MIZAZA-223508 format. One record per residue: residue in one letter; x, y, z of N, C-alpha, C in turn. Coordinates in steps of 0.05 Angstrom, whole numbers, plus 32768, in hexadecimal, padded with zeros to 4 digits. Layout:
N
AXYZXYZXYZ;...
END
This chain:
370
M860E835093B58601836593A685E4835E93A1;I85D2837193A585B5836C93A085AF836E9382;R85998362937A85918363935E858D83809355;P85988388933F859883A59338857E83B0932D;T856C839E9326855283A8931A854283B6932F;H853A83CF932A852A83DE933D851C83F5932F;A85088400933D84FB84189333850384309345;A850E844493388517845C9347850084719347;I84FA847C935E84E4848E936284EF84AA9367;D84EA84BD935584F584D8935684E284E99367;R84E984ED938084D784FC939284D385199389;E84E88526937F84E58542937784D28544935E;A84D38530934C84C18530933684A4852E933F;L849F851D93538485851A935F847B8535936A;R848C8542937A8484855B9386847F85719371;G84908570935C848C858393468472857F9337;N846A856693348450856093278439856A9337;I843B85689352842685729363842385909360;R843A859D9360843A85BA935C842E85C39341;L843585B3932C842A85BA9312840C85B69312;I840285A1931E83E5859C932083D885B3932E;R83E385BC934483D785D2935383D685EB9342;S83EA85EF933083EA8607931F83D48606930A;R83C885EF930583B485EB92F1839785EC92FC;I839585F09316837A85F093238377860A9332;P835E861393378359862C93458365862C9361;A836E8643936A8378864593868362863D9399;G836A862D93AD8356862493C1834A860993BA;T834D860093A1834485E5939A835685D193A7;R834A85BD93B5835A85A993C38361859293B0;V8376858493B88380856E93A8837F855493B7;M8371854093AB8371852593B58387851693A6;G839B850C93B483AF84FC93A783A584DF93A4;V83A284D5938C839884BA938883B184A89389;V83B28497939E83CA848793A483C4846993A4;K83B08461939683A98445939483BF84359386;A83BD841B938983D18409937C83ED84119383;N83F28416939D840D841D93A6841884359397;C8407844A9396840E846293878415845C936A;Y8402844D935D840584469341841F8438933C;G84278427934F84408418934C845984279354;H8456843F9360846D845093668477844E9383;S846884409394846F843C93B08462845193C2;A844E844993D18441845B93E48455846493F9;A846684529402847984599417848C8470940F;I8492847293F584A3848793EC849384A093E5;C847C849C93D8846E84B393CD845C84C293E1;I845084B393F3843D84C09406844A84D69416;P846284D29422846E84E89431847385019420;E847B84FD9407847F851493F68465852293F0;M844F851393EC8435852093E7842C852F9400;I84308524941784288532942F8438854C9432;A8452854B942D84638562942F845B8577941A;E8450856F94048448858193EF842C858B93F3;G841E858294088404858D940F83EC857F9402;I83EF856693FA83D7855893F083C285579406;D83A9855D93FF83948562941483878548941E;I83838535940C8375851D9413837F85079400;F837E84EE9408838784D893F7837084C793EE;G837384BD93D5835F84AA93CA836B848F93C4;V835D847A93CC8367845F93C88351844E93BC;A8357843593B48344842493A78338840F93B9;T8345840993D0833C83F493E1833F83FC93FE;I833083F09410833383F6942C834E83EC9436;E835983D79429837383CD9431838983E3942B;E838583F1941583988407940F8395841D9424;A837D8423942D837A843894418388842F945B;E8385841694628392840B947A83B0840D9478;A83BA8408946083D78409945C83E18426945F;L83D28439945683DA8455945A83DA845D9477;R83C68453948683C6845994A383DF844C94B0;A83E6843494A783FE842794B28417843694AC;L841784469496842E8457948F842E8471949F;G8419847594AF8418848D94C0840884A494B4;V83F9849F949E83EA84B4949283D284BC94A4;S83D084D594AA83BA84DF94BB83A684EE94AB;A83AB84F59492839985049481838084F3947B;N836C85009471835484F29468835A84DF9451;I834D84C89452835184B4943C833584AC9433;A833184AE9419831784A5940D831C848C93FC;V830C84779401830D845F93F082F9846493D9;L8303846793C182F3847193AB82DE845D93A0;P82E58443939C82CF8430939582BC842B93AD;P82A5842193A88292841D93BE829B840793D1;P8293840993EA829A83F493FF829083D993F7;L82A083C493FD829883A993F7828B839C9410;E827A8389940A826C837A94208281836E9433;G827C8371944C828E8365946082A583779468;Q82A8838F945C82BE83A0946282B683BA946F;Y829C83BD9475829283D7947F82A083DF9499;R82A483CC94AC82AF83D494C582CC83DE94C2;R82DA83D594AD82F583DD94A982F783FB94A2;Y82E28406949782E28423949282E4843394AC;I82D6842994C082D7843694DA82F3843394E6;D82FE841B94E68318841694F2832E842594E4;A832C842994CA8341843794BB833C845594B9;D8326845E94C5831E847A94C2831F848394A5;A83118473949483118478947782F68482946F;E82F58493945B82DD849D945082D3848B943A;A82B98486943982AD84749426829F84849410;V829F847993F78291848593E18279847293DB;I8261847C93DE8249846B93DC8239847193C3;S822B845C93BA821A845E93A281FD845893A7;N81F6844C93BE81DA844593C281D4844393E0;L81BB843F93E681B2843F940281BC84279411;R81BE8410940381C883F7941181E383FC941D;M81F58408940E8210840E9418820E8421942F;A81FE8436942C81FC844A944181F2843E945B;E81DD842E945A81D28422947281E6840F947F;A81F58400946F820883ED947A821E83FC9489;L82288411947D823D842294898232843094A2;A821A843994A1820E844794B7820B843494CF;A8204841B94CA8201840894E0821B840394EF;V823183FF94E0824B83FA94ED8255841394FB;A8250842A94EF8259844394FB824A84489516;E82308442951582208446952D822984339543;S822F841A953C8238840795508253840E955C;A8263841C954D827D84259557827C84409564;G8265844C95658262846695718271847C9561;R8272847895468281848B9535826F84979520;R827984AB9513826B84B794FC827D84B594E4;L827484A794CF828584A194B9828184B594A2;P829684C19498829384D39480828F84C39467;V827C84CD9456827684BF943D827484D49427;H827A84CB940E827784DA93F6826184CC93E5;L824F84DC93DA823B84D093C8824684D193AC;H824584BA939F824F84B79383823884B89370;L823A84CA935D822584CE9348822F84C1932E;D821E84B19322822584A59308821D84B892F2;T823184C692E7822C84DA92D1823184CE92B6;G823884B492B5823C84A7929B82528493929A;M8260849092B18275847B92B18269845F92B1;G8252845C92BD8244844292BC8252842D92CD;R825E843592E2826D842292F382618421930F;N82618438931C8255843B9337824684559337;G82358459934B82298473934F820A8472934D;V81FF8486935A81E28489935981DA84989340;P81C48490933281BB84A0931B81B484BC9323;P81B984D0931281B484EC931A819884F19324;E818484E49318816884E9931F816184DE933B;E817384CD9346816E84C19360818084CD9376;A819084E1936E81A484EB9381819884F99399;L8184850A93948177851993AA816A850693BE;D815D84F193B4815084DE93C6816484CF93D7;L817A84C793CB818E84B893DA819C84CA93EE;L81A184E393E781AD84F693FA819B84FA9412;A818184FC940E816E84FF9424816F84E79437;R817184CF942B817284B7943C818D84B5944B;V81A284BC943E81BC84BB944B81BE84D09461;A81B384E8945B81B384FD947081A384F59488;G819084E29485818084D8949B818E84C394AC;L81A784BC94A581B684A894B481CB84B894C5;P81C584BC94DF81D684CD94EF81F384C494F3;S81F984AB94EE821584A294F1822584A694D8;L821984B194C2822884B894AA822A84D694A7;E824184DF949D824584FC9498824A8500947A;L8238850E946C823C8513945082518528944B;V826885209441827E8533943E828585379420;G827B8526940E8284852993F3826E852293DF;F8270852F93C7825E852A93B1827185269399;A826F850F938B828485089377827884F9935F;S828884F9934A828484E89333829E84E39326;H829E84D4931082B784CC930282B484CF92E4;L82C884DC92D882C884E092BB82D284C892AC;A82C484C1929782CC84A9928882DE84AE9270;T82DD84C7926582EC84CD924C82FB84E7924E;S830684ED9265831385069269832F8507925E;D833984F09252835484F0924783568502922E;E83408507922183408517920883348532920D;P83458547920A833A8563920E8322856891FC;G830E8574920882F6857C91F882E3856591F2;D82E8854D91FD82D7853691F782BA853C91FF;A82A8853791EC828C853D91F0827F852E9207;F82868514920A827A850592208283850F923B;A829D8517923D82A6852292568298853C925D;L8294854D924882858566924D826985609255;R825C854B924A8241854492528241853A926F;Q8255852B92778256852292938259853A92A6;I8269854D929F826C856592B08252857492B2;E82438575929C82298583929C8215857592AE;I8215855A92AD8203854A92BE820A854E92DB;F8224854D92E1822D855092FC8226856C9306;D822B858092F68225859C92FF820885A19303;T81F7859692F281DA859A92F581D0858C930E;T81D98574931381D18565932B81DB85739344;L81F4857C93438200858A935A81F085A39361;R81E985B3934D81DA85CB935381BF85C49360;S81B385AE9357819985A69363819D859D9380;V81B3858F938581B9858693A081BF859D93B3;L81D085AF93A981D785C693BA81BE85D793BF;G81AD85D993AA819485E893AD818285DC93C2;A818485C293C7817485B593DB818085B893F7;G819685C693F981A185CC941381B985BA941C;Y81C285A8940B81D98597941281F385A6940D;T820685A1941E822185AC941B82368596941E;F824D859A9411826185859411827D85929415;R828D8585942482A9858D942682B7858A940C;D82B2857393FE82C0856C93E582AC856893CF;I82AF857693B982A0857293A082B5856B938B;H82B48552938182CA854A937082C185389359;L82CD853E934282C78531932882E0852B9319;A82F4853D931B830B853C9309832085289311;N8325851492FF833C850393028354851292F4;S836A850492ED8380851192E08378851F92C6;G8368851192B6835F851C929D834D853592A2;G833B853392B5832B854B92BB833C856292C6;T834E855C92D7835F857092E3836F857F92CD;L837A857192B9838B857D92A5837C8586928C;N8366857992868358857F926C833D858D926F;F8331858C9286831585979289831385A992A2;P831B85C292A0831985D492B882FD85D592C5;A82E985D192B582CD85D392C082C785BC92D3;S82D985A892D482D4859192E582E285939300;H82EE85AA9306830085AB931E82F085AD9338;Y82DB85BD933982CC85C1935282DF85C89369;N82DB85BD938182ED85C59397830185AF939F;L83028599938F831585839394831A8575937A;V833385709374833A8560935C834885469366;R83488531935583528517935C8367850D9348;P837E851B9346839385119333839F84F7933D;G83A484E5932B83B284CC933183CA84CA931F;L83C784C2930683DD84BE92F383EE84D792F1;A83E284EF92F183F1850892EE8405850C9304;L83FE8503931C841185069333842C84F8932C;Y842A84E2931E844184D29319844F84D992FE;G844684EE92F2845584F992DB844A84F492C0;Y843184EB92BE842684E592A4840C84F3929F;H840A8500928783F1850C927E83E084F59273;P83C784F3927983B684DD926F83B284DE9251;T83BA84F4924483B884F6922783D484F4921B;A83D984DE920C83F484D99202840084F191F3;A83EF84FD91E283F9851391D18401852B91E0;L83F7852E91F983FD8545920984138541921E;Q841E8528921E843285229232844B85349230;A845585379218846E85469214846D8563921E;D8456856F921A8454858C922184468590923C;S8441857B924B8432857D92638441858A927A;G845B8588927A846B85919291846E857C92A7;L845F856692A48460855192B8847A854192B5;R8485853892CB849E852992CA8499850C92D5;P849E84F892C5849B84DC92CF84AB84D892E8;V849E84CC92FC84AA84C8931684BB84AE9317;L84B3849A930884BF8480930A84D1847A92F2;S84E9847092F884FA846592E38500844892EA;L8500843792D58504841A92D98520841492D0;R8530840A92E3854D840892DF855783EB92E4;T856C83E492D6857A83CB92DC859783CF92D2;T85A683B992D085C183BB92C585C583A392B2;I85DA83A592A285E1838F928F85ED837892A0;G85E28360929C85EC834992AB86008339929B;N85FE833A92818610832A9270860F83359254;I862583319245862783399229863283219219;T862483199204862C830391F4862F830C91D7;S8645830391CA8649830991AE863C82F4919D;M862A82FD918A861B82EA917A862082F0915C;P862282DB914C862482E0912F860982E79123;A860882EE910A85EF82F390FC85DF82DA90FA;G85C582DD90FB85B382C690F785AE82B59110;R85B682BF912785B182B09140859782B8914D;P858682A49156856D82AB9164857382B49180;V856282C5918B856482CF91A6854A82C991B5;S854C82BC91CC853682B791DF852282A391D5;Y850D82A091E584F8828C91E084EA829091C5;S84E3827991B984D3827991A084E182859188;R84FA828D918B850A8297917484FB82AD9165;R84F182C0917584E282D7916984F482ED915F;Y850E82EA9163852182FE915A853B82F09151;Y854682F8913A856082EE913185738306912C;T858B83039133859F8318912D85A2831B910F;S85A28333910685A5833890E985C2833C90E1;S85D3834090F585F0834490F185FE833D910A;P86198339910A862783339123862083489138;S8619833F9150860E83519165861783499180;L861A835E9191861D835991AE8602835A91BB;I85FA834491C985E0834291D685E4834491F4;A85D7835891FF85D9835C921D85C0834F9229;T85C48341924085AE8336924F85AA83479268;L8591834E926D8589835F92848579834F9298;P857E835292B2856E834392C68553835092CC;I8542835092B98526835A92BC8515834C92A8;G84FC834792AF84EA8339929D84CD833D92A3;Y84BC832C9298849F8331929C8496832D92B8;A84A5831D92C8849E831A92E484A3833492F3;D84B3834692E884B7836092F384A4837592E9;G8494836D92D58480837F92CA8486838992AE;L849C837F92A284A283879287849283759274;M847C837F926A8468836F925D8473835F9245;R846D8345924484768334922E846C833D9213;A8455834B9214844A835691FB845C836B91EE;L8470837591FD8482838991F2849A837C91E4;T849A836291E184B0835491D384B6836191B8;N84D0836691B384DA8372919A84CE838D9193;R84C4839B91A884B783B591A384C583CC91B2;I84D183C791C984DB83DD91DA84F983E091D6;E850383F691E2851F83FB91E28529840091FF;A854383FF9202854F8405921C8563841B9219;L8566842B922E857A8441922E85938437923D;I85A98438922F85C38431923A85D784479232;G85E28454924685F58469924085EA847F922F;G85D18486923185C5849B922285BE84939205;R85BF847991FE85B8847091E485A2845B91E6;R8591845A91D1857C844691D08586842D91C1;Y857E841691CD858483FC91C1856B83EB91C1;P856783DB91AC854E83CA91AC854F83B391BF;V853983AF91CD8535839791DE852C838191CB;V853A836B91C98535835791B4852E833C91BF;G851F832C91B08518831291B98501831291CD;T84F482FC91D084DE82FA91E384E6830291FF;I84D78314920B84DC831C922784D783049239;C84EB82FC924984E982E5925A84DE82ED9276;M84D982DA928784CF82E092A184E382F192B1;D84FD82EB92AE851082F892C08526830792B0;E852683059296853C831192878531831C926C;V853F83309261853B833992468556833E9239;M8557833E921F856F83429210856E835C9200;V8585836991FD8588838291EE859E837E91D9;N8598838791C185AC838691AC85BC839F91AC;L85D6839C91B385E883B391B485F683B9919A;G85F083A9918685FE83AC916D861B83A59170;T862D83B89169864983B4916D865583C79181;D864483D29193864E83E691A6865D83D891BD;A867683D491B9868783C691CD868D83D691E6;D868683F091E6868B840091FD867683FC9213;V866083EF920D864C83E89221865783D19231;Y865183D1924B865F83BD925D864C83B09271;V86538399927A8645838B928F8644839C92A8;G862C839F92B4862983AF92CC862083CC92C6;Q861F83D392AC861783EE92A585F983F192A9;E85F0840992B285D4840E92B785C4840F929E;V85AC8404929F859984049289857E840E9293;L8572842092838557842A92898543841F9275;L852E8413927F8517840B926F85038421926E;I8500842F928484F1844892868503845C9294;G8505847492888516848892958523849A9281;E853684AA928B854484BE927A856284BC927E;S857184BD9268858E84BC9269859984CD9253;A85AB84E0925A85B884F1924685A584FE9233;G858E8507923D857A8514922C85688502921D;M856C84E8921E855B84D49211854784CA9226;R852E84C6921D851984BD9231850884A79225;I85028494923684ED8480923184DA84829248;D84C18487924284AD84899258849784749256;A8486847492698471845F926A845D84639254;W8459847C924A84478480923384538472921A;E846D847592168479846791FE847584499200;M847A843E921784778421921B845A84199218;A844884299223842B84239222842184229206;L8428843691F6841F843791DA8428841F91CA;L8441841591D0844B83FE91C2843C83E491CB;A843283E491E4842483CD91EE840683CE91E9;G83FC83E591DF83E083E891DB83D183EC91F5;T83DD83FA920883D183FE922283D5841B922B;I83D48420924483D7843B925083EC843B9265;P83F88452926B840E8453927F8406844A929B;Y83EC844B92A283E3844192BB83EB842392BE;E83E6841492A883EC83F792A9840A83F292AA;I84198402929B843683FE929B8442840192B7;C843A841692C48445841D92DF843B840992F4;T8421840392F4841783F19309841F83D49304;N842883CE92EB843083B392E5844C83AC92EF;I845B83C092F7847683BB9302847283AC931C;S847D8394931E84758382933484838388934E;A8479837B93638483837F937E84A083769381;R84A98365937084C5835C937384D983719369;V84D08386935D84E1839C935584E183B1936C;P84F783B4937B84F783C7939184F583E49387;R84E783F4939684E58411939084F9841F93A2;R850984309396851D843F93A4851B845D939F;A851B846D93B48518848993B28531849793A7;L852C84AA9395854284BA938B854384D4939C;
END
């Protein structure tokens, strides 16, 4: 028997999330599926075919290695590497037929040189810094850079983009200011005669919270996998979490009151208790910082996860529920008999965001399609 700990990937939930996203954007607006970090920890091998079947127009990744991995999976659609190209990797954009997002002339000239030597024309997106302060050309320099890039015949300008820093909160003033800067610069650029296949600003937060940021392409990431980037809006979003984290009970021990459980004795039984041991731990991505904070779903009921989370195991206090048994399924993330624990719940307990909870699930946890 194989180790029972695994992440189950609900393909229909993924497809339903894509349909919901499309219902929130204007007809004809294209969708870039952001699939970086192995589809936010959900498995590109499982998710990508479903996205293609659901009509995702273009894919966004974080590294050229991720673009190469998509090509190895047989993806023929356009792939954009969203952060800027790194030194020494320019030729790989040609070999992977990947689109680059550029912020300055140095990047443009380096890409143009390798494209020219390969006898190819490389598609590029110009990234505008509207306030994220991470990458991008300043708005006042955009027209000059565009003119210089347009003068490089081995590059093809296909996109004009930026990134929202505070789109998680509906109506956020800084996000509205970023949209205003992007729109003003875009109008200036279009007025100068430039045209783009893709004009994109909206991440998941922009897609769901700021309709003015949609333009002709949106870039949802987290929302594809079932999470609204605003915790307070998750319940009413209509999005369905795609990943559930599952294991089974490996052992049950009867303990008297006053017994310590796990490393450092951070938990003591307050009454006679049945303690279940689960074969999952922080090496699987269950953050140690969640010690004595989270619960597990067993048979449609919530039970506290107790004691320090170990590398390979955690313990659950079953109280006196003797009907729970060794081998019974346990959900750390998921839904059972109408009860749900999702990555937002776990993230708030850890002081983080669901992005980290999902991507933190390690490679030793197999992903299995539902």
